[in-house]
N, C-alpha and C positions, 0 to 999 in steps of 0.2 A: 504494500500500500504506500502511496506517496505520503511524505511527511506533511503534516498540517502546519501552515504558517503560524508563527506566534501572534497572539492577538495584539492589535495596535494599542499602545499605551498612550492615553491622553485623558484630559478631564471629561467627565460625563455627568453633567448636572442631572438631577432627578427628571426622568421622563425622556432623556435624550437617548436615541437608539442608533445614531450615526454621528460622524464627525460634523456634518452640516448642522444637525440638530444641536449638537453641543455648542458650536460656534454661535448659533442664533440665540440660544438660551443665555450664554455668557454675555452677549451684547445687550440683550433685553434686561438682564439682571443689573449690570453696571449702569445702564441708562437710568434705571429706577432709583438706585441708591446714590447717584452722583452728588445731590445737594448735601448729603451728610457724610460723604466718603472720607474726607480728610479728618473731620472731627472724630469719627469713629475709629479711624486708624490710630490717632494719638491717644484716645481714651482707652480703647481696648488693649493696646500694647503698653499702657502705663508710660507713654512717651518714649518707649524704647525704639520705636520705628525711626525716630529722628537720629538716635545713636547708631543704629544699623546702617542707615543711609550715609551718615557722616564717615563711618569707618570704611565703607565701600569707596566713597569719594577719595578718602585719604590713600587707600591702597592703589587707586587708579590715577593718582595725581601726576605721576610721570607722563602719562598720556594726555590727561586733561590740561596740563600746563603747556603743551606744545602750541606754538602760535597758530599753526595751520592744520591742526588735527581735526578730522571730521568724525563726529561722535553721533551715534544713533541711540537714543533712549527709547528702547522698544517697550511697547505696552505702557506708555506714560499715562494713558487713560484707557487701559486695555486696548488701545490703538485703533479700535473700530467702533467705539462707543462715542457717538457724536457729542452728547452732553458732557462727557468727561473731558473731551478735547476742548470744548468751548471754555470750560472752567480752567483748564490748564493754560490756555491762551490768555485768559484774563489775569491769572496769577503772574504769568511771565511779564505781561505789560505793566502790572502794578510794581513788580520788582524793579524793572528798568526805570520807571518813573520815580521811584523812591530812592534810587541809588545816589550816593553822595559823590561817586566818581564814575566815569564812563565804564560800561560793561562791554568788553571787547567782542565776546562771542554773540553771534546772531542766532536766535532760536526760531526754527521754522517747524510748524506742526503739520503732519500728514495723517489723513484718515484712510487707513488701509488694513488689509488682513496681514497679520504677522507671518503667515505661511506663503504669502504671495506679495512680497514687498515690491513697491514701485521704484526700485533703485537698480542701477546697473551692477554687474558683477564687480567685485573688488572696489567698493566705494568707500568703505569706512575703516578708520584706524581702530575704532572701538565700537562694539555693540554691547550695551548693558541693559539689563532688565531687572526691575525690583518688584517682586511679588506679582508678576504678571505671567511669567513663563508657565507656571502651574496651571493657568487657565487655557492653555492651548489644547486643541482637540487631538493633536498628534505631536508628541514630544520629539520623536526622531525627525519628522519632517521639519519641525521648527528649528532644530539644531542644524539641519542641512541648509535651510534657507538663510540662517544667520551666517553660516560658513560661506555661502555664495556671495553675500554682500560685503564680507570682510576682505580687506586687502591682505595679500600674503604677508605674514608676520603680524597681522592685526589681532586684537584681543577680544575675547568674549568674556562677559562677567554676568553671572546669574545669582541674584540675591533672592532667597526663597525660604519659606517655612519648611520645616521638616519635623518628623516625629522624634521626640526625645527618647533616650534609652529608658529601659525599664528601671524601676526603683522608686523610692519614696517621692523624690522631687519630680521625676518624670510622670508618675501617676497623678501627683497633685496638679501638674500643669495640664494633663489630659482631662482631668475633671473640670478645671476652669475652662479649657478650650472647647470642650464638647457640651458642657452643661450650663455654665454661667455666661460665657461670651455670646452664644446665640440668643439668649434671652435679652441681654442688654442691647445687642445689635438690633433685634427685632423691635424693641420698644422705641429706640431713638430713630431708627431709619424707617420704621413702619413696614418693613419688608422681612418677615420671618424666614422666607425661603433663602434669601441671600446669605444670611448669617448662620443658617444650618448647613448651607453648601460649603462654607469655609472649612470647618474641621473635616468634613467628608472628603473634600478635594485634597487636603494635606495628607490624610490617611492613604489616599489612592496614589499620591505622588511618590517619586523615588526617595529612597534613603540616600544620603550623600555618596556612599561608595558606588551605589547603583548608577546614579547620574554620571559620576566620574567615569565609570566603565563604559557607558554608552557614548560619552563624548570621545573617549579614546578610540572606540571601535569605529566611529564615524571618520576619524582621521585628525582630530585635534591633537596638538602636542602640548607638552608642559602642563598637563591637566593637574589642577591643584584645588583643594577646598579647605576651608576652615569653618569650624562650627562655633557658634556663639550662644550665650544666654541659656545655659543648661541644655544645650543640644537642640534648641527649638528653631534655630535659624542657621542657614548655611550659605556661604558665598563660594561659588565655583568660578574659577578662572582658567582660561586655556588660550592657546595661540593657534591661529590658522597657519599651517606650514608655508614656508616661503617657496 
């Protein structure tokens, strides 16, 4: 008998039976919660999301500080949720207007599917995504598309939630993440489904060694990851071969 292909691994919101269904449901969900998204991120993470992003930026500073580096922040508003991108554009404009000195980097926003990016091959020095990659309907396809738009020698960085190890602290976190967080999120956002989806999507996602292994198998080099905050968040980095 022929071998059966391994099932595609990607997010599957409740009721989704295909990659197309999953993408549609993710877009609809983030469109609904856009008005309270930032507030809930800060509140539910106890402001740790700011620390995780700052640590990521510090690690990537050698690239970000290059005068002519081209950087893609993938899924900055889950990348195809229009209302999220509208808010991102407004925040960017406010930041520029309130700056005390000129901001050299110009930020452009594109509404597109992360697995069919509207950019030429070998376009970017860095492709980074924070808490968005987990929402892709096909993780391997997403990694290959990122690889396509990276320049040879370019860097990929994925900041994402992960399941903590077993033990007292890990079990306490899981209780909060699965029982308490969805209730708070539902009350504030008015969308119970979105915040019950969050812990389920993390449970379905890769453990850090699994994601690192997939990145290596696709052809990335210098694959590395570091785990923060009791094993609940991981930053993976790698290089597209020259």
